[in-house]
C-alpha positions as CSV (number, residue, x, y, z in Angstrom):
1,M,-9.9,8.0,-9.0
2,N,-13.6,8.1,-9.6
3,N,-15.0,6.8,-12.7
4,C,-17.6,4.6,-14.6
5,V,-17.4,0.9,-15.3
6,N,-16.9,0.7,-19.5
7,G,-19.7,2.9,-19.6
8,M,-22.1,0.7,-17.7
9,K,-25.3,2.0,-16.2
10,Q,-26.9,2.0,-13.0
11,R,-29.4,-0.8,-12.2
12,T,-32.2,-1.0,-9.8
13,L,-35.3,-3.2,-9.2
14,G,-38.1,-4.1,-11.9
15,K,-40.9,-4.2,-9.2
16,E,-41.2,-5.1,-5.5
17,A,-41.1,-8.3,-4.0
18,S,-41.1,-9.5,-0.2
19,V,-40.0,-12.3,2.3
20,K,-41.1,-13.1,5.7
21,G,-39.3,-14.7,9.2
22,K,-37.7,-14.4,11.7
23,A,-35.0,-11.5,12.7
24,L,-31.6,-13.6,14.1
25,H,-30.9,-11.8,17.3
26,T,-34.2,-9.7,18.0
27,G,-36.4,-12.8,17.1
28,Q,-38.7,-10.4,15.7
29,D,-41.3,-11.5,13.2
30,V,-40.5,-9.0,9.8
31,T,-41.5,-8.8,6.3
32,L,-39.0,-7.2,3.9
33,T,-40.0,-6.1,0.9
34,L,-37.2,-4.9,-2.2
35,K,-38.5,-1.7,-4.0
36,P,-37.4,-0.2,-7.0
37,G,-34.8,3.2,-6.5
38,A,-34.6,6.2,-7.9
39,P,-30.9,6.8,-9.8
40,D,-28.5,7.9,-7.3
41,T,-29.9,6.6,-4.1
42,G,-28.5,4.0,-3.4
43,L,-29.4,1.2,-1.1
44,V,-31.9,3.2,1.1
45,F,-33.6,1.1,4.5
46,R,-37.1,2.4,5.4
47,R,-39.0,1.5,8.6
48,I,-42.7,1.6,7.8
49,D,-43.3,0.6,11.5
50,L,-42.0,4.0,12.8
51,F,-43.9,7.5,12.6
52,G,-43.1,8.9,9.1
53,K,-41.9,5.9,7.8
54,P,-38.0,7.3,8.4
55,E,-35.4,6.2,5.2
56,V,-31.6,6.2,6.1
57,R,-28.9,5.0,3.5
58,P,-26.4,3.4,5.3
59,V,-22.6,4.4,5.5
60,S,-19.4,4.0,7.9
61,E,-20.4,6.9,10.3
62,M,-23.5,5.6,11.5
63,I,-22.1,2.1,12.7
64,T,-23.1,1.7,16.8
65,E,-22.1,-2.0,17.1
66,L,-20.8,-4.8,15.5
67,E,-21.0,-7.5,17.6
68,R,-22.1,-10.6,15.6
69,K,-23.6,-8.3,13.2
70,T,-23.7,-5.0,11.7
71,T,-25.8,-2.2,13.7
72,V,-26.5,1.2,12.1
73,S,-28.1,4.5,13.9
74,S,-29.5,7.9,12.8
75,D,-31.4,10.1,14.6
76,T,-34.4,8.5,14.1
77,V,-33.8,5.0,13.0
78,K,-31.4,2.0,14.1
79,L,-30.8,-1.3,11.7
80,H,-29.3,-4.0,13.0
81,T,-28.1,-7.3,10.6
82,I,-27.8,-5.4,7.7
83,E,-25.1,-7.2,5.9
84,H,-26.6,-9.7,4.3
85,V,-29.7,-7.8,2.2
86,L,-26.8,-5.0,1.3
87,S,-24.2,-8.2,0.1
88,A,-27.4,-9.8,-2.0
89,L,-28.1,-6.3,-3.7
90,S,-24.3,-5.3,-4.2
91,G,-23.3,-8.9,-5.3
92,M,-26.1,-9.0,-7.7
93,A,-25.0,-5.1,-8.9
94,V,-28.0,-3.4,-7.8
95,D,-27.4,-0.1,-7.7
96,N,-30.7,1.8,-6.0
97,A,-33.1,0.3,-4.1
98,V,-35.2,0.7,-1.1
99,I,-35.3,-2.2,1.4
100,E,-38.5,-1.8,3.3
101,L,-38.8,-3.0,6.8
102,D,-41.4,-3.3,9.3
103,A,-39.2,-4.5,12.5
104,S,-35.5,-3.2,13.0
105,E,-33.8,-6.2,11.7
106,P,-33.9,-8.0,8.5
107,P,-35.6,-11.9,8.1
108,I,-32.5,-14.1,8.3
109,V,-34.0,-16.7,6.6
110,D,-31.3,-19.6,6.1
111,G,-28.8,-18.0,7.3
112,S,-27.5,-17.1,4.0
113,A,-28.2,-14.6,1.0
114,R,-29.8,-16.9,-1.4
115,P,-33.1,-15.7,0.2
116,F,-32.2,-12.3,-1.6
117,T,-30.8,-13.0,-4.7
118,T,-34.0,-15.1,-5.0
119,L,-36.3,-11.8,-4.1
120,I,-34.0,-10.3,-7.0
121,H,-34.7,-12.3,-9.8
122,Q,-38.6,-12.4,-9.0
123,C,-38.3,-8.3,-8.8
124,G,-36.3,-8.3,-12.1
125,V,-33.2,-6.4,-12.5
126,V,-33.7,-2.7,-15.2
127,E,-31.1,-0.4,-16.4
128,Q,-31.2,3.3,-15.5
129,D,-30.3,5.8,-17.8
130,V,-27.3,7.0,-15.6
131,Q,-24.3,5.7,-15.4
132,R,-22.4,4.2,-12.3
133,E,-19.7,5.6,-10.6
134,T,-17.1,3.5,-9.5
135,F,-14.3,4.2,-6.8
136,T,-10.6,2.6,-7.8
137,L,-8.0,2.9,-4.3
138,T,-5.5,5.6,-4.7
139,H,-3.1,3.8,-2.5
140,P,-3.1,0.3,-0.4
141,I,-5.1,0.4,2.6
142,T,-3.9,-2.4,5.3
143,I,-5.6,-2.7,9.0
144,N,-4.3,-5.2,11.1
145,E,-5.8,-6.5,14.5
146,G,-3.5,-9.0,16.1
147,S,-3.9,-11.8,14.2
148,R,-6.5,-10.6,12.0
149,S,-5.8,-8.3,8.8
150,I,-7.4,-6.6,6.0
151,I,-5.7,-5.4,3.1
152,A,-7.2,-3.9,-0.1
153,L,-4.7,-3.3,-3.4
154,P,-5.9,-1.3,-6.3
155,F,-7.7,-3.4,-8.8
156,D,-9.6,-3.3,-11.9
157,G,-12.6,-5.2,-10.4
158,L,-13.4,-6.8,-6.9
159,R,-11.4,-9.8,-6.4
160,I,-11.6,-11.1,-2.7
161,T,-9.0,-13.4,-1.4
162,C,-10.1,-14.7,2.7
163,T,-8.7,-16.9,5.0
164,S,-11.2,-17.8,7.5
165,A,-9.8,-20.1,10.9
166,D,-11.2,-19.7,14.6
167,D,-8.8,-19.2,17.6
168,R,-7.7,-22.8,17.6
169,G,-6.8,-23.3,14.2
170,I,-9.7,-25.5,13.7
171,H,-11.6,-25.5,10.3
172,T,-9.4,-23.0,8.0
173,Q,-10.6,-22.3,4.7
174,H,-9.0,-20.2,1.9
175,L,-10.4,-19.0,-1.1
176,T,-9.9,-16.7,-3.5
177,I,-12.8,-15.1,-5.9
178,D,-13.9,-12.6,-8.5
179,I,-16.6,-11.4,-7.6
180,D,-19.4,-10.3,-10.3
181,S,-23.2,-10.8,-10.5
182,E,-23.0,-14.4,-11.7
183,T,-20.1,-15.9,-9.6
184,Y,-21.6,-14.3,-6.1
185,E,-25.1,-15.6,-6.8
186,A,-23.8,-19.3,-7.3
187,Q,-20.8,-19.1,-5.4
188,I,-21.1,-16.6,-2.8
189,A,-25.0,-15.7,-1.6
190,P,-25.8,-19.9,-0.5
191,A,-23.5,-20.3,1.8
192,R,-24.9,-19.7,5.7
193,T,-23.1,-18.2,8.8
194,F,-21.9,-20.0,11.2
195,T,-20.8,-19.4,15.2
196,I,-18.7,-21.8,17.5
197,Y,-20.8,-24.1,20.1
198,E,-19.0,-22.8,22.9
199,D,-20.0,-19.2,21.8
200,I,-23.5,-19.6,21.7
201,E,-24.2,-19.1,26.0
202,G,-22.7,-15.7,26.0
203,L,-24.4,-14.9,23.0
204,I,-27.8,-15.8,24.6
205,E,-26.8,-13.8,27.6
206,K,-25.8,-11.0,25.8
207,G,-29.6,-11.0,24.4
208,L,-28.3,-12.0,20.9
209,I,-29.7,-14.5,18.7
210,K,-33.2,-14.9,20.1
211,G,-34.0,-15.9,16.5
212,G,-31.1,-18.5,15.9
213,T,-32.0,-21.8,14.7
214,L,-30.0,-24.7,12.9
215,D,-32.4,-23.6,10.1
216,S,-30.3,-20.4,9.8
217,A,-26.9,-21.5,11.4
218,I,-24.1,-24.0,11.0
219,I,-22.6,-24.7,14.6
220,L,-19.1,-25.4,14.8
221,K,-18.5,-28.0,17.6
222,G,-14.7,-28.9,18.4
223,D,-13.7,-30.7,14.9
224,K,-17.3,-31.0,13.9
225,I,-19.9,-29.5,11.7
226,V,-23.6,-29.5,12.9
227,S,-25.9,-28.9,10.4
228,K,-29.3,-29.4,9.4
229,E,-28.8,-29.9,5.5
230,P,-25.5,-30.6,4.0
231,L,-22.8,-28.1,3.8
232,R,-23.7,-26.0,0.4
233,F,-19.9,-26.1,0.0
234,K,-16.9,-28.0,1.5
235,D,-15.2,-24.3,1.9
236,E,-18.8,-22.9,3.3
237,L,-17.1,-20.8,6.3
238,V,-14.7,-19.2,4.0
239,R,-17.5,-18.4,1.1
240,H,-19.7,-16.8,4.3
241,K,-17.1,-14.6,5.2
242,I,-16.6,-13.0,2.1
243,L,-20.5,-12.9,1.8
244,D,-19.9,-10.9,5.1
245,I,-17.1,-8.7,3.2
246,V,-19.6,-7.4,0.5
247,G,-22.0,-6.7,2.8
248,D,-19.8,-4.7,5.1
249,I,-18.0,-2.6,2.5
250,V,-21.4,-1.0,1.2
251,L,-21.2,1.5,3.8
252,A,-18.4,3.0,2.4
253,G,-21.1,4.5,0.1
254,I,-19.6,3.6,-3.1
255,R,-18.6,0.6,-5.3
256,L,-15.2,0.1,-4.8
257,K,-12.7,-1.6,-7.3
258,A,-10.1,-3.5,-5.3
259,H,-8.6,-7.1,-4.4
260,I,-9.3,-7.4,-0.8
261,I,-7.1,-9.8,1.3
262,A,-8.7,-10.6,4.5
263,V,-7.1,-12.8,7.1
264,R,-9.8,-14.0,10.0
265,P,-11.8,-11.4,9.2
266,G,-15.1,-9.8,10.9
267,H,-17.4,-7.3,11.4
268,A,-15.0,-5.1,12.6
269,L,-12.4,-5.4,10.7
270,N,-14.9,-5.0,7.6
271,A,-16.0,-1.8,9.2
272,R,-12.8,-0.5,9.4
273,L,-11.7,-1.2,6.0
274,A,-15.0,0.6,4.8
275,A,-14.0,3.5,6.6
276,A,-10.8,3.6,5.4
277,V,-12.4,3.4,2.0
278,R,-14.5,5.9,2.0
279,K,-12.2,8.2,3.8
280,Q,-10.2,7.8,0.6
281,W,-12.8,8.2,-1.9
282,Q,-14.1,11.4,-0.5
283,E,-10.7,12.8,-0.1
284,S,-10.0,12.0,-4.0
285,K,-13.2,14.2,-4.7
286,A,-12.1,17.4,-2.9
287,P,-10.9,20.1,-4.8
288,K,-6.8,20.2,-5.6
289,A,-5.2,23.3,-4.7
290,K,-4.5,25.5,-7.6
291,T,-0.6,25.7,-8.2
292,A,1.4,28.0,-10.4
293,P,2.0,27.4,-13.5
294,A,5.1,25.1,-14.2
295,G,7.9,26.2,-15.1
296,P,10.9,24.5,-17.1
297,K,10.6,20.7,-16.3
298,V,13.4,19.6,-14.0
299,E,13.6,15.6,-13.8
300,A,13.7,13.7,-10.7
301,P,16.8,11.6,-9.8
302,T,15.3,7.9,-9.9
303,A,15.5,7.2,-6.4
304,P,15.1,10.1,-4.0
305,A,16.5,10.1,-0.3
306,G,13.6,9.0,1.6
307,S,11.4,8.3,-1.2
308,A,8.6,5.2,-0.9
309,L,7.5,2.9,-3.0
310,D,3.6,1.2,-3.1
311,I,3.0,-1.9,-4.0
312,R,2.3,-1.3,-7.8
313,Q,6.0,0.5,-7.9
314,I,7.0,-2.6,-6.1
315,L,5.5,-5.1,-9.2
316,N,6.2,-2.5,-11.8
317,A,9.9,-3.2,-10.4
318,L,10.4,-6.8,-9.4
319,P,9.4,-9.9,-11.6
320,H,8.0,-12.1,-8.7
321,R,4.3,-12.1,-8.4
322,Y,1.6,-13.6,-5.9
323,P,2.5,-16.1,-3.8
324,F,6.0,-15.2,-3.7
325,V,6.6,-11.5,-3.3
326,M,7.6,-10.9,-0.3
327,V,7.5,-7.0,-0.1
328,D,4.7,-5.0,0.4
329,R,5.7,-1.7,0.5
330,V,9.2,0.4,0.8
331,V,8.8,3.3,3.5
332,E,12.5,4.5,3.2
333,L,14.6,4.9,0.1
334,N,18.2,6.0,-0.2
335,E,20.8,5.5,-2.9
336,D,22.2,2.5,-1.6
337,S,20.2,1.9,1.6
338,L,16.4,0.8,1.9
339,V,13.8,0.0,4.3
340,A,10.6,-2.5,3.6
341,I,7.7,-3.9,5.0
342,K,6.2,-7.4,4.5
343,N,2.8,-8.0,6.3
344,V,2.9,-11.3,8.0
345,T,-0.7,-12.8,7.1
346,F,-2.2,-15.9,8.2
347,N,-3.4,-16.2,4.6
348,E,0.3,-17.0,3.3
349,P,0.2,-20.5,1.5
350,Y,3.2,-21.8,3.5
351,F,1.7,-21.7,6.8
352,Q,-0.6,-24.6,5.7
353,G,2.3,-26.9,6.0
354,H,4.7,-25.0,8.1
355,F,3.5,-26.2,10.5
356,P,-0.1,-27.1,11.4
357,G,-1.5,-25.6,14.1
358,Q,1.5,-23.4,14.9
359,P,2.6,-21.4,12.7
360,V,5.9,-20.2,11.7
361,M,7.1,-18.2,8.7
362,P,10.0,-20.4,7.3
363,G,13.8,-18.8,7.2
364,V,14.5,-19.3,4.0
365,L,11.7,-17.1,3.1
366,Q,12.6,-14.0,5.2
367,V,16.1,-14.4,3.4
368,E,13.9,-14.5,0.2
369,A,12.1,-11.1,1.5
370,M,15.9,-9.8,2.6
371,A,17.3,-10.1,-1.2
372,Q,14.3,-8.9,-2.3
373,A,14.6,-6.0,-0.7
374,A,18.2,-5.8,-1.6
375,G,17.4,-6.1,-5.2
376,L,15.0,-3.3,-5.3
377,I,18.0,-0.8,-4.2
378,M,19.8,-2.1,-7.6
379,L,16.9,-2.5,-9.9
380,R,15.9,1.6,-8.8
381,R,19.4,2.7,-9.1
382,G,19.5,1.5,-12.7
383,A,15.7,2.6,-13.4
384,A,17.2,5.2,-16.0
385,D,17.8,1.6,-18.3
386,E,14.8,1.4,-20.2
387,A,15.5,-2.2,-20.4
388,P,14.1,-5.1,-18.0
389,K,15.9,-6.7,-15.4
390,V,15.7,-9.2,-13.0
391,V,18.0,-10.1,-10.2
392,F,19.4,-13.5,-9.3
393,F,20.5,-14.4,-5.8
394,M,24.1,-15.6,-5.6
395,S,25.1,-16.3,-2.2
396,A,24.1,-15.8,1.5
397,D,26.9,-15.6,4.6
398,K,26.6,-15.3,8.3
399,V,22.9,-16.2,8.3
400,K,21.1,-16.3,11.7
401,F,17.3,-16.6,12.6
402,R,16.8,-15.3,16.1
403,K,13.3,-15.8,16.8
404,A,9.8,-17.2,15.1
405,V,7.9,-14.8,12.6
406,T,4.0,-15.8,12.8
407,P,1.0,-14.6,11.8
408,G,0.1,-11.0,12.4
409,D,3.7,-10.3,12.6
410,T,4.7,-7.0,10.9
411,L,8.7,-7.9,9.1
412,E,10.5,-4.5,8.9
413,I,13.3,-5.6,6.2
414,R,16.0,-3.2,6.7
415,A,19.0,-3.8,3.3
416,K,22.2,-1.9,2.7
417,L,24.5,-2.0,0.1
418,T,28.2,-3.1,0.9
419,K,29.8,-3.3,-2.5
420,V,29.0,-2.9,-5.8
421,R,31.0,-3.6,-8.6
422,G,29.3,-3.5,-12.3
423,R,26.2,-5.5,-11.9
424,I,27.6,-7.3,-8.8
425,A,26.7,-6.1,-5.4
426,A,26.5,-7.1,-1.7
427,A,23.8,-5.9,0.7
428,E,23.8,-6.3,4.9
429,C,20.6,-7.3,5.2
430,E,17.9,-7.7,9.2
431,C,14.6,-8.5,9.3
432,L,13.0,-7.2,12.5
433,V,9.8,-7.4,14.0
434,N,8.6,-4.7,16.9
435,G,12.4,-3.0,16.2
436,E,13.8,-6.3,17.3
437,C,16.0,-8.6,14.9
438,V,14.3,-11.7,14.1
439,S,16.8,-12.4,11.5
440,S,20.5,-11.2,9.5
441,A,22.3,-11.8,6.6
442,E,25.0,-10.8,4.3
443,L,24.2,-11.7,0.7
444,L,25.6,-11.9,-3.1
445,F,23.5,-11.0,-6.2
446,T,23.8,-9.7,-9.6
447,I,21.2,-8.1,-11.8
448,A,20.7,-9.1,-15.6
449,D,18.4,-8.6,-18.5
450,S,15.0,-9.7,-18.4
451,P,14.5,-12.8,-20.1
452,N,11.1,-11.4,-21.0
453,G,12.4,-8.2,-22.2
């Protein structure tokens, strides 16, 4: 939905301020100046080195390059590596500003967003007499690319859960943080960009990182971290990944309220999320088709054949909460059967110890996922009873594990009730990955009144 956050006003800068330095990839000397912006204009780049000083407000449709940076292009303007300054402005709750450049890429300075938050303080931030517009997701967004994934869930605020890791599983870091201007400035903005030592030669051959030095980046070499200064945080790498997410989602064109869960994200994955958010936001603004006057109200059945449940409906039915919710969505729900989905992402807490270097989803948690799916059928069958219910797992029979489930897999959970007697039910369940059965079990469980009801 579109809404204004608690009547909050839009914010801009009080005056202008500048910073100079070298651009990371082009190596150019560049001056960046932040200036106040008019209400409802957003974050606008102005290229004063080009004829006519063209301006562009970047959005996801303009993205043209995503290797190690976010590049956008319009008919007259090309901009590289814009994510850090956008991150700083968005993270510091600045809605409208002009970002003036005399080259195609902002200065990298120390590789973090802190130079830009410092610049924002020099400018000062002032309220404008216009309400801030935000967008709360109408439904979850899930994007998977092999072992990488990014999920956005409806949430009243901006929360980011991120897991950072390289292909070798070294330097794995995890963090969940609620983003506001205070936490952003203190906990996210100082985190510096980083790269893997073995990748440097290839990046140079591609004409990138011409302005890169140890003054502006952390280098990962094997299990060592090379930095010209001590790490600013023990988990500085994942904090910088969050910094990039905050900057890249600005390209959705609307201030987003969501819980973003990212596993090994990069600019390409972030860009896909920004595009999906932008599409959902634009669809929410489209005029709704007029419908005929409603006739007499007819109550729908509790679980119509083929109906589905999103994460909010699942959380309303199940008493479980993160990290023990094993069902992300239900794609098919009938009177006595169900098909559900669990996205197995690298940020699942159990992967840290099961097993380091070779993560595998524990079989008992696959059984738990089957039990939650089967329990959902019973809970939905009894939804007309307003008293809160919980499902208790009683026993498992004929349990079989056929194949390992690893990060990046999408677990398809199928459950079918075979017997229901009062509040006790039996179900045949199986988990599949790419259509192949990886585990199965016959489960017995009971439904009871919630002690919190």
